[in-house]
N, C-alpha and C positions, 0 to 999 in steps of 0.2 A: 197310164200315169207313171208307172215305173220306167217305161221306155223314155218318156220325157225327162224324168229325173236323171237317168243315166246319160242322156245326150246333152244335158244342160252344161254349158261351159262357163257360166257366169261365176267369177271368183276363182277360176283355176289359175294356178301359178305355172307359168311355162318353165320347163326344165332349165332353160338358159338363165332365167332369173334366179333360180335356186343355185346354180353353179356360180353366178356372179356374187350373190350374197355370201355363199360359203367361202369363196376365195377371199373376199374382203375380211370376213371374220377370222379366217386362218392367218392371214397376213398381220392383222391387228394383234392376234394372240401371240404370234412369234415375236413381234416387237415388244409387247408387254412382258412376256417371259424373259426376254433379253434384259430389259430394264430391271425386272425383279431379281434376276441373277446378279446383276451388277450391284444392286443395293445390298443384297445379302452378303456378297463377298466383301463389300466395303465395311459393313457393320461387323462381320467376323474379324476383319483386319483390325478394326478399332478395339475389339475385345482382346485380340492377341497382343496388341500394343499395350493395353492396360495391364495384362498379366506380365508382360516383359518389363514394365516399368516399376513393378513392385520390388522394393528393396528389402531383402531378407536379412540384412546385416543386423547384428545385435551385439551388445556387450553387457556383462554384469560384473560388478565389482565384488571382490571378496571382503570379508571382515574378520576381525580378530577380537576375541574376548580374553582379558587377562584375569588371573587370580589376584587376590589381595596380596599375595606374597610376590607377585611379579611374574609368575610363570604363565604360560598360555593355557587357558581353560578350553577354548575351542576355536576353530578356524575353518573358514571356507575359502576356497580359491576362486578367483574370478574366471570368467570365460568370455570369449568373444568369437565372432564369426564375421568375416567380411565377404559380402556377396559380390563376386566379380561378374560384370555384365557378360552375358553370352553373346555369341556372334549375331543372333537374331533379335536381341533386345533393342529397345528404343527405336523401332521403325527402320532400322538399317536395311533389313532384307524383306520388309513387308510391303513392297511396292507392287502388290497384286493388281490393284486398280490403278492404272497409269494416269488417269485423269483426276484422281482424288487430290485436291490441293493440300490436304492435311498430312499426307504421307511424304516422308523425306525420300529423296532419290540420291544416287551416288554423285550427282552433279552439285548437290547443295553444299 
């Protein structure tokens, strides 16, 4: 009975079939990982664009309070800061994914 069991080839997968299936799986995985990499780079490029478009400019006005006699009681001075765009802000250098229609290129 054990000899019959060991010699039985019903349901056996031939090694060539295993190699074919493994090759198809590996090729599909390579293509899938390539698409995943492209999608991740595109999304990170969008995040970088969002950070680059944040305007950090601000201004505060000062105020003056006068005494009843006309003298200055207290005063604060205003302040301001103008955020100058960096070289890589606003998608100018973020053309990592060349086929992304949302990114600007130097030809635009």
